[in-house]
C-alpha positions as CSV (number, residue, x, y, z in Angstrom):
1,M,-7.8,-11.3,-10.6
2,L,-8.2,-15.0,-10.2
3,L,-5.8,-15.0,-7.3
4,L,-7.8,-12.3,-5.6
5,L,-11.1,-14.1,-6.3
6,A,-9.8,-17.4,-4.9
7,S,-8.3,-15.6,-1.9
8,F,-11.7,-13.9,-1.3
9,I,-13.6,-17.1,-1.4
10,G,-11.1,-18.9,0.9
11,L,-11.1,-16.1,3.4
12,M,-14.8,-15.9,3.3
13,S,-15.0,-19.6,4.1
14,Q,-12.7,-19.0,7.1
15,T,-15.1,-16.8,8.9
16,M,-18.4,-18.4,7.8
17,I,-17.9,-20.9,10.6
18,V,-18.0,-18.0,13.2
19,T,-21.7,-17.7,13.3
20,A,-22.1,-21.5,12.9
21,V,-20.2,-22.4,16.0
22,P,-23.1,-22.2,18.5
23,V,-25.4,-24.0,15.9
24,V,-22.9,-26.9,15.5
25,Q,-22.4,-26.9,19.3
26,A,-26.1,-27.4,19.8
27,E,-26.7,-29.9,17.0
28,M,-23.7,-32.1,17.6
29,R,-23.8,-31.7,21.4
30,Q,-20.2,-30.9,21.8
31,P,-18.6,-28.4,24.3
32,L,-17.6,-24.9,23.1
33,N,-13.9,-25.7,23.9
34,L,-14.0,-28.4,21.3
35,V,-16.3,-26.8,18.7
36,Q,-14.2,-23.6,18.6
37,W,-11.4,-25.7,17.0
38,L,-13.4,-25.3,13.8
39,T,-12.2,-21.7,14.0
40,T,-8.9,-22.1,15.9
41,G,-7.9,-25.2,13.9
42,Y,-8.5,-23.5,10.6
43,T,-6.5,-20.4,11.6
44,L,-3.7,-22.5,13.1
45,V,-3.3,-24.6,9.9
46,L,-3.3,-21.4,7.9
47,G,-0.3,-20.4,10.0
48,I,1.4,-23.8,9.8
49,T,1.0,-24.2,5.9
50,T,1.8,-20.5,5.1
51,P,5.7,-21.0,5.4
52,L,5.5,-23.7,2.8
53,S,4.3,-21.2,0.3
54,A,7.8,-19.7,-0.3
55,N,9.2,-23.2,-1.1
56,L,6.2,-24.3,-3.1
57,Y,6.4,-21.0,-5.1
58,E,9.9,-22.1,-6.2
59,K,9.2,-25.8,-6.6
60,Y,6.2,-25.3,-9.0
61,N,5.2,-22.7,-11.5
62,N,2.3,-20.4,-10.6
63,R,-0.1,-22.3,-12.9
64,Q,0.7,-25.7,-11.2
65,L,0.6,-24.3,-7.7
66,F,-2.7,-22.5,-8.2
67,S,-4.4,-25.6,-9.6
68,G,-3.2,-27.8,-6.8
69,I,-4.3,-25.3,-4.1
70,I,-7.8,-24.9,-5.5
71,S,-8.2,-28.6,-6.0
72,L,-7.3,-29.3,-2.4
73,F,-9.7,-26.6,-1.2
74,I,-12.5,-28.2,-3.3
75,L,-11.7,-31.6,-1.7
76,G,-12.1,-30.2,1.8
77,T,-15.3,-28.4,0.9
78,I,-16.9,-31.5,-0.5
79,L,-16.0,-33.4,2.7
80,G,-17.5,-30.7,4.8
81,C,-20.8,-30.9,2.8
82,L,-21.0,-34.7,3.5
83,A,-19.5,-34.8,7.0
84,P,-21.5,-37.2,9.2
85,N,-19.8,-36.3,12.5
86,F,-17.7,-33.6,14.2
87,T,-14.4,-35.4,13.5
88,C,-15.0,-35.4,9.7
89,L,-16.3,-31.8,9.9
90,L,-13.0,-30.7,11.6
91,I,-10.9,-32.6,9.1
92,A,-12.8,-30.9,6.3
93,R,-12.0,-27.5,7.8
94,L,-8.3,-28.4,8.2
95,I,-8.0,-29.5,4.6
96,Q,-9.6,-26.2,3.5
97,A,-7.1,-24.3,5.7
98,A,-4.1,-26.2,4.3
99,A,-5.0,-24.9,0.9
100,G,-6.0,-21.4,2.1
101,G,-2.7,-20.8,4.0
102,V,-0.6,-21.4,0.8
103,L,-3.1,-19.4,-1.3
104,I,-3.0,-16.2,0.9
105,S,0.8,-16.1,0.9
106,F,1.0,-17.0,-2.8
107,Q,-1.2,-14.1,-3.9
108,M,0.6,-11.6,-1.5
109,T,4.1,-12.7,-2.8
110,V,3.0,-12.3,-6.4
111,L,1.5,-8.8,-5.8
112,V,4.4,-7.5,-3.7
113,S,7.0,-8.9,-6.2
114,I,5.5,-7.5,-9.4
115,Y,4.7,-4.0,-8.2
116,P,7.3,-1.3,-7.4
117,P,7.8,0.0,-3.8
118,Q,6.0,3.3,-4.6
119,K,2.8,1.4,-5.5
120,R,3.1,-1.1,-2.7
121,G,0.7,0.7,-0.3
122,T,-1.9,0.8,-3.0
123,I,-1.6,-2.8,-4.1
124,M,-1.5,-3.9,-0.5
125,G,-4.6,-1.9,0.1
126,L,-6.3,-3.8,-2.8
127,S,-5.1,-7.1,-1.3
128,S,-6.3,-5.9,2.2
129,L,-9.7,-5.2,0.7
130,V,-9.9,-8.9,-0.3
131,I,-8.5,-10.1,3.0
132,A,-10.9,-7.9,4.9
133,F,-14.1,-8.1,2.8
134,G,-14.0,-11.9,2.4
135,P,-14.1,-12.4,6.2
136,A,-16.6,-9.5,6.4
137,I,-19.2,-11.1,4.3
138,G,-18.6,-14.6,5.6
139,P,-20.5,-14.5,9.0
140,T,-23.4,-12.6,7.5
141,L,-23.7,-14.9,4.5
142,A,-23.4,-18.0,6.7
143,G,-26.1,-16.6,9.0
144,F,-28.4,-16.2,6.0
145,T,-27.7,-19.6,4.4
146,M,-28.0,-21.4,7.7
147,H,-31.3,-19.8,8.4
148,L,-32.6,-21.3,5.1
149,W,-30.7,-24.5,4.7
150,G,-28.7,-25.4,7.9
151,W,-25.0,-25.3,8.7
152,R,-23.9,-27.6,5.8
153,S,-24.8,-24.7,3.5
154,I,-21.6,-22.9,4.5
155,F,-19.7,-25.5,2.5
156,W,-21.8,-26.1,-0.6
157,V,-22.6,-22.4,-1.1
158,V,-18.9,-21.8,-2.0
159,L,-18.3,-25.0,-3.9
160,P,-19.5,-23.8,-7.4
161,F,-17.4,-20.6,-7.1
162,M,-14.2,-22.6,-6.4
163,I,-14.9,-25.0,-9.2
164,F,-15.4,-22.0,-11.5
165,T,-12.1,-20.5,-10.3
166,L,-10.2,-23.9,-11.0
167,L,-11.7,-24.1,-14.5
168,A,-10.9,-20.5,-15.2
169,G,-7.4,-20.9,-14.0
170,W,-6.8,-23.8,-16.3
171,A,-8.2,-21.8,-19.2
172,V,-6.7,-18.4,-18.9
173,M,-3.9,-18.2,-16.2
174,P,-0.4,-18.0,-17.9
175,A,2.7,-19.6,-16.4
176,F,4.8,-16.5,-15.5
177,T,7.1,-18.2,-13.0
178,V,9.5,-21.1,-13.6
179,A,9.6,-24.3,-11.5
180,H,12.9,-25.3,-9.9
181,H,14.1,-28.6,-8.5
182,L,13.7,-28.3,-4.8
183,M,13.6,-30.9,-2.0
184,L,11.4,-30.0,1.0
185,D,13.0,-30.7,4.3
186,Q,10.7,-33.3,6.0
187,R,12.0,-32.7,9.5
188,S,11.2,-29.0,9.3
189,I,7.7,-29.7,8.1
190,I,7.0,-32.2,10.9
191,E,8.5,-29.9,13.6
192,L,6.5,-26.9,12.2
193,I,3.3,-29.0,12.5
194,L,4.0,-30.4,15.9
195,G,5.2,-27.2,17.6
196,P,2.1,-24.9,17.2
197,G,-0.2,-27.9,17.2
198,L,0.9,-29.2,20.6
199,F,0.9,-25.6,22.0
200,M,-2.7,-24.9,20.9
201,A,-4.0,-28.3,22.0
202,G,-2.1,-28.2,25.3
203,F,-3.4,-24.7,26.1
204,S,-7.0,-25.5,25.3
205,L,-6.8,-28.5,27.7
206,V,-4.9,-26.8,30.5
207,S,-8.2,-25.8,32.4
208,T,-9.8,-29.3,32.1
209,T,-6.9,-31.8,31.8
210,P,-3.8,-30.2,33.2
211,L,-1.9,-33.5,33.6
212,L,-2.1,-34.0,29.9
213,A,-1.7,-30.4,28.9
214,C,1.5,-29.7,30.8
215,P,3.6,-32.4,29.1
216,M,2.2,-31.3,25.7
217,L,3.3,-27.7,26.4
218,L,6.7,-28.9,27.5
219,I,7.2,-31.0,24.4
220,E,6.1,-28.0,22.3
221,V,8.9,-25.9,23.8
222,I,11.4,-28.6,23.0
223,V,10.2,-29.0,19.4
224,S,10.1,-25.3,18.8
225,I,13.7,-24.9,20.0
226,A,14.8,-27.9,17.8
227,F,13.0,-26.3,14.8
228,Y,14.8,-23.0,15.2
229,Q,18.2,-24.7,15.7
230,H,17.6,-26.9,12.7
231,Q,16.7,-23.9,10.5
232,Q,20.1,-22.3,11.2
233,K,21.8,-25.3,9.7
234,L,19.9,-25.4,6.4
235,T,20.9,-23.8,3.2
236,K,17.2,-23.7,2.0
237,L,15.1,-22.7,5.0
238,L,11.5,-23.3,5.6
239,L,11.3,-20.2,7.7
240,D,14.1,-17.7,7.5
241,F,14.5,-16.1,10.9
242,R,17.1,-13.7,9.4
243,V,14.3,-11.4,8.2
244,F,14.0,-10.3,11.8
245,H,17.3,-8.4,11.3
246,Y,15.1,-5.7,9.7
247,W,14.0,-3.8,12.7
248,S,10.9,-2.4,10.9
249,F,9.8,-5.9,10.1
250,S,10.2,-7.1,13.7
251,L,8.3,-4.2,15.3
252,M,5.5,-4.0,12.7
253,L,5.1,-7.8,12.8
254,I,4.6,-7.7,16.6
255,A,2.1,-4.8,16.2
256,G,0.3,-6.6,13.4
257,A,0.1,-9.9,15.2
258,F,-1.5,-8.4,18.3
259,L,-3.8,-6.4,16.0
260,F,-4.9,-9.7,14.3
261,M,-5.4,-11.3,17.7
262,T,-7.7,-8.4,18.6
263,L,-9.6,-8.9,15.4
264,L,-10.2,-12.6,15.5
265,S,-10.9,-12.9,19.3
266,A,-13.5,-10.2,19.3
267,E,-15.2,-11.5,16.2
268,Q,-15.6,-14.9,17.8
269,M,-16.8,-13.7,21.2
270,V,-19.3,-11.2,19.8
271,S,-21.0,-13.9,17.7
272,V,-21.1,-16.4,20.6
273,F,-22.3,-13.8,23.1
274,A,-25.1,-12.6,20.7
275,Q,-26.4,-16.1,20.2
276,N,-25.9,-17.6,23.6
277,S,-26.5,-14.6,25.9
278,L,-28.7,-12.3,23.8
279,H,-30.5,-15.3,22.2
280,V,-30.6,-14.0,18.7
281,S,-30.4,-16.2,15.6
282,S,-27.2,-16.9,13.6
283,M,-28.4,-14.6,10.9
284,V,-28.8,-11.7,13.3
285,A,-25.4,-12.4,14.8
286,G,-24.0,-12.2,11.3
287,L,-25.7,-8.9,10.7
288,I,-24.2,-7.5,13.9
289,L,-20.7,-8.3,12.5
290,F,-21.3,-7.1,9.0
291,P,-21.2,-3.3,9.3
292,G,-17.9,-3.4,11.1
293,A,-16.3,-5.9,8.9
294,F,-17.5,-4.1,5.8
295,L,-16.3,-0.7,6.9
296,D,-12.9,-2.4,8.0
297,A,-12.5,-3.5,4.4
298,I,-13.4,-0.1,2.9
299,T,-11.1,1.6,5.5
300,G,-8.2,-0.7,4.5
301,M,-8.6,0.3,0.8
302,I,-8.7,4.0,1.6
303,V,-5.9,3.8,4.1
304,G,-3.7,1.9,1.7
305,R,-3.7,4.9,-0.6
306,L,-3.1,7.4,2.2
307,Y,-0.2,5.3,3.5
308,D,1.7,5.9,0.3
309,R,1.5,9.7,1.0
310,I,1.6,10.1,4.8
311,G,3.2,6.9,6.2
312,V,2.3,4.7,9.1
313,N,2.2,6.7,12.2
314,R,-0.7,9.1,11.4
315,L,-2.9,6.1,10.5
316,A,-2.1,3.2,12.7
317,I,-1.8,5.0,16.0
318,P,-5.2,6.9,15.8
319,G,-6.8,3.7,14.6
320,L,-5.5,1.7,17.5
321,I,-6.6,4.5,20.0
322,L,-10.1,4.2,18.4
323,C,-10.0,0.4,18.9
324,V,-9.1,0.8,22.5
325,V,-11.7,3.4,23.3
326,T,-14.5,1.4,21.6
327,T,-13.5,-1.8,23.5
328,L,-13.6,-0.2,27.0
329,P,-17.5,-0.2,27.2
330,T,-17.5,-4.0,26.6
331,L,-15.8,-4.5,30.0
332,V,-19.1,-3.7,31.7
333,I,-21.4,-5.3,29.0
334,T,-24.7,-6.8,30.2
335,A,-27.3,-9.1,28.8
336,H,-29.6,-6.1,28.3
337,I,-27.3,-4.3,25.8
338,S,-29.2,-3.3,22.7
339,L,-28.2,-4.9,19.4
340,L,-27.6,-1.3,18.0
341,T,-25.1,-0.5,20.8
342,L,-23.3,-3.8,20.4
343,T,-23.1,-3.3,16.6
344,L,-21.8,0.3,16.9
345,L,-19.1,-0.7,19.4
346,Y,-18.0,-3.6,17.2
347,T,-18.0,-1.3,14.1
348,G,-15.9,1.3,15.9
349,R,-13.3,-1.4,16.8
350,M,-13.2,-2.6,13.2
351,I,-12.8,0.8,11.7
352,G,-9.8,1.3,14.1
353,I,-8.4,-2.0,13.1
354,G,-8.8,-1.1,9.4
355,M,-6.9,2.1,9.9
356,A,-3.9,0.2,11.4
357,F,-3.9,-3.1,9.5
358,V,-2.6,-2.0,6.0
359,P,0.0,0.5,7.3
360,T,1.6,-1.9,9.7
361,M,1.7,-4.7,7.1
362,S,3.1,-2.4,4.4
363,E,5.6,-0.7,6.7
364,S,7.1,-4.1,7.7
365,Y,8.6,-4.3,4.2
366,R,10.4,-0.9,4.4
367,G,14.0,-1.2,3.4
368,M,13.7,-4.9,2.6
369,R,15.6,-6.5,-0.2
370,K,13.3,-7.9,-2.9
371,S,14.9,-11.4,-2.5
372,D,13.8,-11.4,1.2
373,I,10.2,-10.5,0.5
374,G,9.0,-14.1,0.0
375,Q,10.3,-15.4,3.2
376,A,9.2,-12.3,5.1
377,T,5.7,-12.7,3.8
378,A,5.7,-16.4,4.8
379,M,7.0,-15.5,8.3
380,S,4.5,-12.6,8.7
381,N,1.5,-14.6,7.7
382,A,2.5,-17.7,9.7
383,L,3.1,-15.9,13.0
384,R,0.0,-13.7,12.5
385,Q,-2.3,-16.7,11.9
386,I,-0.8,-18.7,14.8
387,A,-1.2,-15.7,17.0
388,G,-4.8,-15.4,15.9
389,A,-5.5,-19.0,16.7
390,L,-3.9,-18.5,20.1
391,A,-6.2,-15.5,20.7
392,V,-9.4,-17.3,19.9
393,T,-8.4,-20.2,22.2
394,L,-7.5,-17.8,25.0
395,V,-10.7,-15.9,25.0
396,V,-12.8,-19.1,24.8
397,V,-10.9,-20.7,27.6
398,I,-11.2,-17.5,29.7
399,S,-14.8,-16.9,29.0
400,D,-15.6,-20.4,30.4
401,V,-13.9,-19.7,33.7
402,P,-16.8,-17.7,35.3
403,N,-20.1,-19.5,35.8
404,N,-21.9,-16.5,34.2
405,S,-21.7,-16.1,30.4
406,V,-22.0,-12.3,30.6
407,M,-19.1,-12.2,33.1
408,G,-17.2,-14.5,30.8
409,M,-17.7,-12.1,27.9
410,R,-16.4,-9.2,30.0
411,W,-13.2,-11.2,30.9
412,A,-12.7,-12.2,27.2
413,M,-13.1,-8.6,26.0
414,G,-10.6,-7.5,28.6
415,L,-8.2,-9.8,27.0
416,T,-8.9,-8.3,23.5
417,L,-8.4,-4.9,25.0
418,L,-4.9,-6.0,26.2
419,F,-4.1,-7.2,22.7
420,A,-5.0,-3.8,21.3
421,I,-3.0,-1.9,23.9
422,L,0.1,-4.1,23.1
423,S,-0.4,-3.4,19.4
424,L,-0.6,0.3,20.1
425,A,2.6,0.0,22.2
426,G,4.4,-1.6,19.3
427,C,3.4,1.2,17.0
428,L,4.5,3.9,19.4
429,I,7.9,2.2,20.0
430,Y,8.3,2.0,16.2
431,A,7.4,5.7,15.8
432,C,10.0,6.7,18.5
433,K,12.7,4.5,16.9
434,K,11.9,5.8,13.4
435,G,12.1,9.3,14.6
436,A,15.5,8.6,16.2
437,H,16.7,7.6,12.9
């Protein structure tokens, strides 16, 4: 339970910044392309640090790893409370993310490993409830606390809970895993950081500083190729690409990654649109997001149980169709849209995402050997988070292209529609391939 509680708080912190972005942008007088790195940077670092979880899980026992993760998160939170400028604020967020990336994979690996396959859908549903409900309450809680105490409250409001989690872990968590002597490959870590980091930075600069962005993107390609080739030579891999030999894992990971891109990109744009174009407060923006995120969490829990009985196709495909249908009206959105209509459209999208998220994630482990689950979880979480960071960057960059913010919102939502369609295509291909077997 402590793992789930810590994951809940960490994931809640991830999305609390969503409603704070326009507030920080105005107070610190920074462009949206830069401020969105509070969201993108967090998600990107989650993806970068997630692969380390499998190695850290072996290098330290669960008690040591849990204490180290929570202590690092507390350090980032304290820095965020005291941050005097945007640079310090961004560093605080990245420290939080470094802890959060390991924590999410750690709890998922433990849950998947200790429960039998016939219970996996149910336990993944419980994990999904935490994964979904933490982010669900984050924007609304942030809107409420910022309305009362300003944006710094998104840090100090979670601080006592994480301190309690650390102390409780020291007091009651048993050591049920054994630490092994393990040397982490420094070259792999450096390449893993540089590759996605250069890609995201280069892409965010391509519209404003192309002469700098293009070399960064080229170097990213070279580093990524070098990383892949280096992994093939290691006996202890940081990321084991052999898990892609499981065709169910490959297809479901693609579908899940596009689904996560749909989730994060729409969440960011709806909040920014509500505050900058509809001129509502951060608290109201959080309330717009809350029903959808809450029902997404509840749907995930219910669907987790249904998956154990009826499988992936009858859940994920209808859910993604619902997501596509409720996205279509946003392609003609105007500044006169009612808050109720915006909330209902967003809620419909989130219910659809909730119907698809758990089944695709659970199905990806079908037929997988238990010894490969840790690496598969690290790979899945890493690529999903990196894809999410890319999606947020894409929609922010595209929304800035038109001079009109409403038209920018339409373009951005068109991109989220494409993500949903690609996720649906992945599920349909999987259904056809599974039927052929």
